[in-house]
N, C-alpha and C positions, 0 to 999 in steps of 0.2 A: 563584775558584772556575773558572776556566774552566785556570786549567792545573790544578791536584789532578781535575781531574772526565777532564783528558785523561791524564794519567798513571796514573791506576786504571785506567783503560780499557782503555789501552795496554801497563800490565801483565795483562789477560786477554788478551790477544790480538786487540784489535780497530787497524786503523789509523783515528786520529781527527790528520785536521791540525788544528793551535790555531787556533782564530779570531781575526781580524784585528780584528774587533767585533762589535757588538750583541751576544744573548746566552742563543745557536743554536748547539750544533754538531754538523756532518754527518758522525758518523762510519760507515764502510763497515760495513755487515751482513757477518757471516757464512755468512750465507744467504738466502734471497728477503727483501725486506725487509717485506714485507708479516707472509711467517710470521712472522720473528723480533719485528718488532711486537708478534704475538699471544701470544706466548712469551713477551714482556716485560709481558706486559697481565696474563698468568695470574700473574704476580709485582708484580702493580703497582704496574709504572712506565709511567706515559703516555708512549708516544714515537710520533712521525709518521715511520713508512714518507717515504721521498724522491722517490719516484714521483711522485708527487704532486708535486712538485716539482721537475721536470724529473729527477730522479737517482736513477734506479732501483740498486737497489741497495746503495744508504744510508740512514741514518733520523735523525731530525733529531731532536733532543734538547734541550730547555731547560734554562737554566742559571739563570733568576731566580726562584730558590725561593727558601726560607728551607738555610743548604746543611748543617745537620743531617737534608734530608730527602733532599739528592745523597747526603752520606755513610751512609747507614740504607739506599740502591738498592745501593749496591756489591754485597751479597749477592745480588739480586735477579736483578742483572746475568751474576754468576758463575756462579748458579742453571741460569739460560737459557742460557751461552755451554756448560754440558759438560751438558743434556740431549740435546743432537743428536749 
């Protein structure tokens, strides 16, 4: 699922390094990480600002959920990105 998520997010214009392990991605936020996480929250997508992990301007997303949850979140990501 990491490959799918990376590919889809890159298609939306986000910079997303492919993880080497674990079940988290740290995409680069297109705006302030806290602001972007709040936009995603309005789309019912829960991510965490990277600044809390020493990675400002990134956000953390877990892909350890049901595949359908990830696939269904892509519209929300697109809407949040288009909103600014």
